[in-house]
N, C-alpha and C positions, 0 to 999 in steps of 0.2 A: 503493499500498501504505498503510495507517496505520502511521504515523510512532510508535504508543505497542505497537506490537505487537514484543515481543522476539525478538533474535537468531533462537533456536530457531526461534520460529513462523514466523520471515519465512524460515529455511533450509528447513521441513518447506512451507512453501505454495510455492513456490518448487521443492523438489522434486516436488509433486505436480503443480504445472501443468508440469514439464518431463515426467513419466512420461505425464499425460496425450496431450501434444502428439505425444510420439515413438508412443504407442498410436492415434491415430486414424493418424498418417501410416504405420503398418505395417499397415491396414486401408482401404486408400484404393480396393479394391474395393467395401465398404460406402458409405462417405461420399463419395468422389470425390477431386478433387485438390482440394488446398487455394487458395484463392485470394486476391491482397493485396485491400485495400478499395478502392483507387483501380479494379481491373481490373474490379470486380463495378459501382462506379456508372459508370464508363463502358459496360460492356453497356446497363446503364438509361437513362443517357442517350441511347444508339442510336432507341429510341425516344420519342420529345417527347411520346406520350396516357401511356403506362406511367412516364417518368419523373414528370411532372405527379401521378399519380396518389401516386407514391411521394412526393413532396413535400408530398403532403395527410396524410401520415400521421402519428400521434404519434409524437412525440422514440424512446416506449418501441418502438413497432410498428417503426420504421425500424431501430432497434438490433439486433431480434431479424431483421428481415428479412436485412440485412447480415451478421452473424452466422452466419444459417446460409446462404446463399448464400455464404460464403467457408468451410464446411466447417468451423468450428470451435465450431459447435450445432448441436445438434436443432431438429425443429419441434416446435410442440405436435400431437400425435395427434387434439387435441379441435375442431381447424378443420373443418368437416364434407365437406369434399372429402376430406382426408387420412382423415379416419376412415372415410368413407362407400368410399373406395379399398381400405382393410387389412381391413376387415371386411364388404366387398360379402358380402350372404348367398349372392348365386347364383354368383358371384365365387368366394368361398372362404369356402363354410358352413360349413367345420371348423374355421375359426380362430374365427367365432361362437360356434360351436357348444361348444368348448374353453371359452371363457370363460364364456356361459350354465350350462355344467355347473359349472364350478367354482365359480361366484355360487350356486347353488341346490342346487348341494350333490346334483344328481342328473346321472345322464347323458341325454344328452335328443338328438335332433337333428331340424333344421329342415325341414320340408315345404314351407312356399312364404314367399314376402314377399309380403305385402297393403300396398296403399294406404294409407295414413292418410287417410282423406278426412274425418276427424272436423273438428264446426265448430271446435271451440276453437284449432286449426291456423290456420287463417283468422284467427282474432280473437288468438293470443297467438304467433302465429309469429316473431315478430321476440325473443320470451324465450327462444327456443333453441338451443340450438348444432345441435342433431341430435336426429333423432327414426326409431327403425326399428321395424317392427312388421314378427314373424314367424308363423309357424301352425307351431307343433310336429306329431310325429309322431303323439301323442298325444292330437293336438288342440286340446291348450291354446295360448295365445294369451302371446306375450310382448311388452310396449312396451318399448325402452331407448331410452334418452334421457337427455342431458346438461345442466345447466344450469347458465349461469354463474354467477348468484348466487342463492343461496337466498332464496327469495320470505317474503314473510310469508305466515303458514298453512300450511306446506308440509302438512301432514296431508289440509287440507280439498282442494287441490288434486291430492294424489294418490289421495283418495276420487274427485273428479270423474273423472280420467284413466281410473281402473280400471274405474269405473261405465260408461262408455262401449265399453269392451270389450264390458261384461258385455251391455250392449245389441245391439250390434253382432251378438253371438252370438245374442242371441235373434232379432233381426229376421229375419237370415238364414237361422236354422234355421224359424223359423214359416213363412217362405217356402219353402224347400224343401220341409217337408213339403206345403205347399198345393197347392203345384205336381204332387207325388207321390201327392196323393191319401191321407196318411197322417195317421195322429194324431201331434200335437206332444207333445213329452214336456222337461219342465224336467230329469230325466234327460240329455238331449240336449246339454246346456248344458255344456263343459268348463273346467279350471280358468283363470284370470287373473293374468298375472303384470307389475307394475309396477316396472322396474327405472329409479332415479336415479341418476345421478352428478353430484355437484355440485361445481362448481370451488370456488365460494366459502360454503360454507357459512353459515348462520346460528344465531344464538344457542341455538337447542335443541338442536345437535349440539354447539357447543363446550360445552353444560354436561354434558358425558359426553365428556370430551376423552380418554380411552383407546379410545373404540369406533370404529370405523368401515365398522361392515357392520352394519345394523340390518334383522333379519327383521323382519316381522310379517305377521299375520293377526289375524281375527276370534276371538274365543274368549268363550265363558260362563263367567261366574263359580262357576258348579255344576260344573262338569264336563263338561258337557255334549258330546258328540261330534257335531257337525254340520260336513261341510264348506262351508262358505261361498264357494269358490268364489276368493275374492279374496285376492291374498299380494303381498306388497311388497319390495321391497329398498332402503335407501335408502346411499348411498356418498358421505357427505363429500371429495372427495379429498385436500381441505387438511387435516382432521385426519390423512388415511392418509399426506399427507410429513410430518406432523409426529411422529407416534408408530412409524413404522417406518425405521428406517435401515439397514436391511439384507434383504435377499432370503432369505424362509425356505419359501416355496411360491411354486407356479406362478403360482398368483393374484395373488400379491406381485409378480411379475416382469411378470403382464397391467397391473396397476394401477401398477406405474414406469414403462412402457411409454406407458401412455396420460396419463400425468400430468404426466414430467417430458421436459428436453428438453437438461438438464445431461450434457455428455460422460461426468461420473465416471456419473450414473447408467445412461449406453446399456451403459458396459465394464461394470456391475456387474449387468445384465440378461443380455447377452450371454453372460460368464464363468458364469453360472448356468445360462442354457439360450440352450445355442450358436444354437438353431432361429430364436432371434430376429433373425439375421443376418439373413435374407432378409427380414423386414419393414421393416427402417431402412435396407436397403438401396430398397425402393419406397418408402419416406420421402424419401430423398434423390433421388431421379430428380426431384422437386419443383424441386430447385436448378438445375435446366435448364430450368427453364419459366417465365419469370420473371414476364412477361405476366399468366398465368393467376396466378402467386402475388403478386402486387402487388394484382390482381384479390381474391382470396380473402383478402389482408391488410385492404384497403380494407371490404368486407363485413364482417369481423370489428369493425372500427372502427365503422361505421355500425349492427351490430346490439347491442357496446359502449353504443354511446350513448344507442340505443333502452332498452336493458334499463337502463341508470341512471336515464333519463328515467322511465320506470315502475316503478323501484326507487320512487325519489321520489317519486313521485305517490302510490305506497301509502302511503310513508311520510307525505306529506301528511295525507291521508285519515284515515288514522289518527290524526295528531296533532289533527284536525280534531275527530274523536268525542272524543279523550280532552277537549280542551278544552269540545266541545259539554255533555260529560260533568258536569264540573267547575261551568261557567256553570250547570249544571241544578242545581248541589248546592248553588253560591252563592248560589242565587234559591231556594232552599227554606230554605237556612239566614236569607238576609234575611228571608225573610216569616216564618219564625219569630221572630226577634228583632223584628222589629214587632210581631207579635201580643203578646208578652212584652209589649213597652214601652209598648204598648195596655193592657194588663193592668195592670201597673203603675201607667200613668197614672189609669186607672179605680180604682184603691185609694186612690189618692193623692187623687183626688178623693171619694171615700166617705169617707175619712178625713179631711178640712178641712172636709165637712157637717157631719158628726158635732162636729167642733171646735167649728165656728160655734154649732151648735144648744145643745152644752153651756154656750159663752159667751152663748147669749141668756137662758138662765137663770139 
């Protein structure tokens, strides 16, 4: 504890810590029995392969892993296996339906889960934490994904992802109409939604620090009303955590559930909406699957390294382009200066010639 903290603050922090510890103890049916750190490590060491994989984790991930297995901290829901277990569209369609309904502000029902066979997933798969594509009863497609890092030019990426969904529908409907010997109509193409949750958002989002729900669609400046099919929702999770200190809606509860692993926030969610107990109970079952858990953390580290590398590549490429632009401007300036010098030298030579001519007279 910081020695500069005044006695009242120290007492408040100690009381809060004791309160949370008691609450965790009272809710062991959700979190399981707490375990000492050395017991967790002993369990890990019983499987040498798993223990070696654990030792390769970063210090931050090791601590996160141990705290979760000890039962004193939650688990980030954004880990792919955890998210997909909780939001599995076939096993638990009602969960994803509720989350999507709250996000899109309309009641909806999931009809089926679709394989996301887009080429971009092969090329950029390491850049995504997870990606789920579903078709709604209305025929609309919804792509939900979580990104670790807010990439450069997120608008261009979202436009490409959304266009993927439109073209998928177009190809499938044309083929279906052809097989049925029926005429194709663009009216058969339904709306597509691209929902992106971003763990660490980019500058564009931080320029609007009071907003964490960004709904978007294509509109005309004249007021012309045409449904252009493509709609977007960008949710910077880091800004949500910075701006929302309390839970005032069910969507807040879902976003807290997704973004935070702290016992204090878990308590907030459960006290506001007790139905989340079952979801947290499922999450904490991962405590007893240490081999799978270490594998999941190892994959998270690999993806984080890949994400960071890709992000740095994009930054470097952007810097190269900027340097090339500056160099081009410098070359232009140099060329202009050289021309100015040449013109000035030519004028000097002309004046000298006139002076020599006058002296000759």
